C-alpha positions as CSV (number, residue, x, y, z in Angstrom):
1,X,35.4,3.8,-22.1
2,X,36.3,6.2,-24.8
3,X,32.7,6.5,-25.7
4,X,31.8,7.2,-22.1
5,X,34.4,9.8,-21.8
6,X,33.1,11.6,-24.9
7,X,29.6,11.6,-23.5
8,X,30.7,13.0,-20.1
9,X,32.8,15.5,-21.9
10,X,29.7,16.7,-24.0
11,X,27.8,17.1,-20.7
12,X,30.6,19.3,-19.4
13,X,30.9,21.3,-22.6
14,X,27.3,22.1,-22.7
15,X,27.4,23.6,-19.1
16,X,30.6,25.5,-20.2
17,X,28.5,27.0,-23.0
18,X,25.9,28.1,-20.7
19,X,28.4,30.2,-18.9
20,X,29.4,27.7,-16.0
21,X,32.8,26.1,-15.2
22,X,35.0,25.2,-18.2
23,X,34.7,21.6,-19.4
24,X,38.3,20.7,-18.5
25,X,37.6,22.0,-14.9
26,X,34.5,20.0,-14.7
27,X,36.3,16.8,-15.9
28,X,39.2,17.4,-13.4
29,X,36.6,17.8,-10.6
30,X,34.6,14.7,-11.6
31,X,37.9,12.7,-11.6
32,X,39.0,13.7,-8.2
33,X,35.4,13.2,-6.6
34,X,35.3,9.8,-8.3
35,X,38.8,8.9,-6.9
36,X,38.4,10.2,-3.4
37,X,34.7,9.8,-2.6
38,X,33.3,7.4,-5.4
39,X,30.9,10.1,-6.6
40,X,30.6,10.0,-10.4
41,X,29.8,12.2,-13.2
42,X,26.0,11.5,-13.1
43,X,25.7,12.8,-9.4
44,X,28.0,15.7,-10.4
45,X,25.7,16.8,-13.1
46,X,22.4,16.0,-11.4
47,X,23.5,18.0,-8.4
48,X,24.5,21.0,-10.4
49,X,28.2,21.0,-9.3
50,X,29.1,22.6,-12.7
51,X,27.6,25.8,-11.4
52,X,30.2,28.6,-10.8
53,X,28.5,29.3,-7.6
54,X,28.7,25.9,-6.2
55,X,31.3,25.6,-3.3
56,X,33.6,22.7,-2.7
57,X,31.8,22.0,0.5
58,X,28.7,21.4,-1.5
59,X,30.3,19.2,-4.0
60,X,31.6,17.1,-1.1
61,X,28.4,16.8,0.6
62,X,27.1,13.8,-1.5
63,X,27.6,10.3,-0.9
64,X,28.7,7.6,-3.4
65,X,26.0,5.0,-4.3
66,X,27.6,2.5,-1.9
67,X,27.7,4.9,0.9
68,X,24.2,5.9,0.2
69,X,23.1,2.4,0.5
70,X,24.9,2.0,3.8
71,X,23.2,5.0,5.2
72,X,19.8,3.8,4.1
73,X,20.5,0.7,6.0
74,X,21.6,2.4,8.9
75,X,18.4,4.7,9.2
76,X,16.0,1.9,7.9
77,X,16.2,-1.4,9.8
78,X,16.5,-4.2,7.5
79,X,13.9,-6.3,9.3
80,X,11.1,-3.8,8.4
81,X,12.1,-3.6,4.7
82,X,9.5,-6.3,3.8
83,X,6.6,-3.9,4.7
84,X,7.1,-2.1,1.5
85,X,9.0,-4.7,-0.6
86,X,6.2,-7.2,-0.6
87,X,3.1,-5.8,-2.0
88,X,0.5,-7.8,0.0
89,X,1.9,-6.8,3.1
90,X,2.2,-3.2,2.0
91,X,-1.3,-3.2,1.0
92,X,-2.3,-4.6,4.5
93,X,-0.2,-2.0,6.2
94,X,-1.9,0.9,4.4
95,X,-5.5,-0.6,5.2
96,X,-4.6,-1.2,8.9
97,X,-3.5,2.3,9.5
98,X,-6.2,4.1,7.5
99,X,-3.8,5.2,4.9
100,X,-6.1,5.9,2.0
101,X,-4.9,3.7,-1.0
102,X,-6.0,2.1,-4.1
103,X,-8.9,-0.4,-4.1
104,X,-7.6,-4.0,-3.3
105,X,-9.3,-6.9,-5.4
106,X,-7.1,-9.8,-4.2
107,X,-3.8,-11.8,-4.7
108,X,-3.6,-14.3,-7.4
109,X,-1.5,-17.4,-6.5
110,X,-1.9,-21.1,-7.6
111,X,-1.8,-22.2,-3.9
112,X,-2.7,-19.5,-1.5
113,X,-4.4,-16.9,-3.5
114,X,-7.4,-15.1,-2.0
115,X,-9.7,-12.3,-2.2
116,X,-10.2,-9.6,0.5
117,X,-13.1,-11.7,2.3
118,X,-10.8,-15.0,2.1
119,X,-12.3,-16.5,-0.8
120,X,-10.0,-18.5,-3.2
121,X,-8.2,-16.7,-6.1
122,X,-5.9,-19.4,-7.6
123,X,-7.0,-20.2,-11.1
124,X,-8.7,-18.8,-14.3
125,X,-12.2,-19.9,-13.0
126,X,-11.9,-18.2,-9.7
127,X,-10.3,-15.2,-11.6
128,X,-13.5,-15.2,-13.7
129,X,-15.8,-15.5,-10.7
130,X,-14.2,-12.4,-9.1
131,X,-14.2,-10.1,-12.2
132,X,-16.8,-11.3,-14.8
133,X,-19.7,-9.5,-13.2
134,X,-18.0,-6.2,-13.4
135,X,-18.3,-5.2,-17.1
136,X,-16.4,-2.1,-17.9
137,X,-14.2,-2.3,-14.7
138,X,-10.6,-1.5,-15.2
139,X,-8.0,-3.0,-13.1
140,X,-4.4,-3.7,-12.9
141,X,-2.0,-6.5,-12.0
142,X,1.5,-6.2,-10.2
143,X,4.0,-8.8,-9.3
144,X,3.8,-9.3,-5.6
145,X,7.5,-8.4,-5.5
146,X,8.9,-5.6,-7.8
147,X,9.5,-1.9,-8.3
148,X,9.6,0.9,-10.8
149,X,6.6,-0.5,-12.6
150,X,8.1,-3.7,-13.8
151,X,5.6,-6.3,-14.6
152,X,2.7,-3.9,-14.5
153,X,-0.4,-4.8,-16.6
154,X,-3.8,-3.1,-16.8
155,X,-7.1,-4.6,-18.2
156,X,-10.7,-3.8,-18.7
157,X,-13.5,-6.4,-18.2
158,X,-15.3,-6.8,-21.3
159,X,-17.8,-9.5,-20.6
160,X,-18.1,-13.0,-18.9
161,X,-15.7,-14.2,-21.5
162,X,-12.5,-12.2,-20.7
163,X,-10.8,-8.8,-20.8
164,X,-9.1,-6.3,-23.0
165,X,-5.4,-5.4,-22.5
166,X,-5.3,-1.5,-22.1
167,X,-1.8,-1.7,-23.6
168,X,-2.6,-2.9,-27.0
169,X,-6.4,-3.5,-27.0
170,X,-6.3,-7.2,-27.4
171,X,-8.9,-9.4,-26.0
172,X,-7.9,-12.5,-23.9
173,X,-10.0,-15.0,-21.9
174,X,-9.7,-15.1,-17.9
175,X,-8.0,-18.5,-18.3
176,X,-5.4,-17.1,-20.8
177,X,-4.9,-14.1,-18.4
178,X,-4.4,-16.5,-15.5
179,X,-1.8,-18.5,-17.6
180,X,-0.1,-15.4,-18.8
181,X,0.4,-13.9,-15.4
182,X,1.5,-17.0,-13.7
183,X,3.9,-17.8,-16.5
184,X,5.5,-14.3,-16.2
185,X,5.8,-14.6,-12.3
186,X,5.0,-17.7,-10.3
187,X,5.3,-15.8,-7.1
188,X,1.8,-14.2,-7.3
189,X,0.1,-11.1,-8.4
190,X,-1.7,-8.2,-6.7
191,X,-4.8,-7.1,-8.3
192,X,-6.0,-3.6,-7.6
193,X,-8.6,-1.2,-9.1
194,X,-7.3,0.9,-11.8
195,X,-6.8,4.5,-10.7
196,X,-9.0,7.1,-12.3
197,X,-6.7,10.1,-11.8
198,X,-7.7,13.7,-11.3
199,X,-8.4,15.4,-14.8
200,X,-5.9,18.0,-14.0
201,X,-3.0,15.5,-13.9
202,X,-4.5,13.3,-16.6
203,X,-4.1,16.2,-19.1
204,X,-0.3,15.9,-19.2
205,X,-0.1,12.2,-20.4
206,X,-3.7,10.6,-20.6
207,X,-2.4,7.0,-21.0
208,X,-0.3,6.9,-17.7
209,X,-1.4,7.4,-14.2
210,X,0.9,10.4,-13.3
211,X,2.1,10.3,-9.7
212,X,3.8,12.4,-7.1
213,X,7.1,11.0,-5.9
214,X,7.7,12.5,-2.5
215,X,10.5,12.0,-0.1
216,X,10.4,12.1,3.7
217,X,12.8,11.8,6.5
218,X,12.3,11.3,10.3
219,X,15.0,13.2,12.1
220,X,16.6,12.0,15.2
221,X,14.2,14.2,17.5
222,X,11.4,12.3,15.8
223,X,9.9,15.2,13.5
224,X,9.1,13.9,9.9
225,X,9.8,16.3,7.2
226,X,9.2,16.3,3.5
227,X,12.5,16.7,1.8
228,X,11.1,17.3,-1.8
229,X,8.8,16.1,-4.4
230,X,8.3,15.9,-8.2
231,X,5.6,14.7,-10.6
232,X,6.3,11.7,-12.7
233,X,4.7,11.5,-16.2
234,X,5.1,8.6,-18.6
235,X,6.1,8.4,-22.3
236,X,3.3,9.1,-24.7
237,X,1.0,6.0,-24.8
238,X,2.8,4.3,-22.0
239,X,0.7,2.8,-19.1
240,X,3.2,3.6,-16.4
241,X,4.8,6.8,-15.3
242,X,8.5,6.2,-15.9
243,X,10.1,9.4,-16.8
244,X,13.0,7.8,-18.7
245,X,13.0,7.7,-22.5
246,X,10.3,10.0,-23.4
247,X,8.5,10.9,-20.2
248,X,9.0,14.0,-18.0
249,X,9.7,14.8,-14.5
250,X,8.4,18.2,-13.0
251,X,9.7,19.8,-9.7
252,X,7.0,20.7,-7.2
253,X,7.2,23.5,-4.8
254,X,7.2,21.7,-1.5
255,X,5.2,24.6,0.3
256,X,2.6,25.3,-2.3
257,X,2.2,22.2,-4.5
258,X,2.7,24.2,-7.5
259,X,4.7,22.8,-10.5
260,X,7.9,24.5,-11.4
261,X,10.5,23.2,-13.8
262,X,10.0,20.2,-16.0
263,X,12.9,18.1,-17.2
264,X,14.0,14.9,-18.8
265,X,15.5,12.2,-16.6
266,X,19.2,12.1,-17.8
267,X,22.3,13.9,-16.6
268,X,21.6,16.6,-19.2
269,X,18.3,17.4,-17.4
270,X,17.1,19.1,-20.5
271,X,14.3,21.5,-19.8
272,X,10.7,20.4,-20.8
273,X,8.1,23.1,-20.5
274,X,5.2,20.7,-21.5
275,X,4.7,16.9,-22.0
276,X,4.9,15.8,-25.6
277,X,1.6,13.9,-25.3
278,X,-0.8,16.6,-23.8
279,X,1.1,19.7,-24.8
280,X,-0.2,21.4,-21.5
281,X,2.5,23.7,-19.9
282,X,3.7,22.4,-16.5
283,X,4.9,25.6,-14.7
284,X,2.2,27.2,-12.5
285,X,-0.1,24.2,-12.3
286,X,-1.3,23.7,-8.8
287,X,-1.3,20.1,-7.7
288,X,-4.9,19.3,-6.3
289,X,-5.2,18.0,-2.7
290,X,-1.4,19.0,-2.0
291,X,-1.7,19.3,1.9
292,X,-3.7,16.1,2.0
293,X,-1.2,14.2,-0.1
294,X,1.6,15.5,2.2
295,X,-0.2,14.5,5.4
296,X,-0.8,11.0,3.8
297,X,2.8,10.6,3.2
298,X,3.9,11.7,6.7
299,X,1.2,9.3,8.1
300,X,2.7,6.5,6.1
301,X,6.1,7.1,7.4
302,X,5.1,7.8,10.9
303,X,3.3,4.5,11.3
304,X,6.3,2.3,10.1
305,X,8.6,1.2,12.9
306,X,12.2,1.2,12.5
307,X,12.2,3.3,9.3
308,X,13.2,7.0,8.9
309,X,13.6,7.5,5.2
310,X,11.3,6.9,2.5
311,X,10.1,7.6,-1.0
312,X,6.4,7.4,-1.6
313,X,4.4,7.3,-4.8
314,X,1.0,9.2,-4.5
315,X,-1.8,9.5,-7.0
316,X,-4.3,12.2,-7.0
317,X,-7.8,11.1,-7.9
318,X,-10.8,13.3,-8.4
319,X,-11.8,12.9,-4.5
320,X,-8.3,13.1,-3.1
321,X,-4.9,11.5,-2.7
322,X,-4.2,7.7,-2.8
323,X,-1.1,6.1,-1.6
324,X,0.3,3.9,-4.5
325,X,3.5,2.5,-2.8
326,X,6.3,3.2,-0.2
327,X,9.8,2.6,-0.9
328,X,12.4,2.1,1.8
329,X,15.2,2.3,-0.5
330,X,14.5,5.1,-3.0
331,X,16.6,5.4,-6.2
332,X,20.0,6.7,-5.6
333,X,19.8,9.5,-8.2
334,X,16.8,11.2,-6.8
335,X,18.2,13.3,-4.1
336,X,21.1,14.7,-6.3
337,X,18.4,15.6,-8.8
338,X,16.5,17.6,-6.0
339,X,19.8,19.1,-4.9
340,X,19.4,17.5,-1.4
341,X,23.0,16.9,0.0
342,X,23.0,13.3,1.4
343,X,26.0,13.7,3.7
344,X,24.3,16.0,6.3
345,X,20.9,14.4,5.6
346,X,21.8,11.1,7.0
347,X,23.6,12.6,9.9
348,X,20.5,14.7,11.0
């Protein structure tokens, strides 16, 4: 507890030194918001409540994590959550409604695994049959249930004998790959083509597919609006675009699709002008196919029944945007980071 208090005070002291509210005043406000509203120090700092210009009405316009979850369940009916939480259903949803998405190779499972045309995909032999003839093809494997890149693996087909792991370069046979995947998750795996991203986004961190996280909300009158977006770039050498621990997030101007400020994903929100891997400045870069990406996201929410609030991940390939996934329960911290008050949002 003492260590946490020291950390929170260091956050407040840093903002004081930048000319904002005094550290004791910030600590007092954090304590009051925590006791009366359940809103802690992370939201306080993500949302910029330390700013001298921030009103008390603004500071009380954010929900606690528990209240946020209740609000999400109120606007997103639980019976439809499975559309985005189970990847094979989500993939079928995208394909059914013409939402451009990543190429689907099949679902691997020891009993009911199958390819898109209904062929079996249950063991190492059938996995080899699907992939062995595509030397050089890169593909990825995702647990059928999961989020935030957990369990993500990517490989390249070497020859009829096996694949190379894109994470460490090691070669394994199709039988070994099958055993490795099913040992990690017996619930099954979604197999997709590996996204060849647009060169402009690849330059920031070449090892990861750097995607747009976009938030959308369907108001009570039925109109769908984009709430805000940021670009996610992964750690140097990482395959996934997790911004924590060495990656970077970059705000995107919602109207133009131009990158603005980069920052590390922590309550400090330390500025990052460029990614440490590519060294290319973020500010001023135009996201390719921005309007098409926004239209794709709006369609993804518009087709989904009983759902009014989503966060979507969109990749930009050389020929346009691709829907990666849709999340009906986006991370709690994201809206405070984008300075979007949650109390009025979920009442609209």
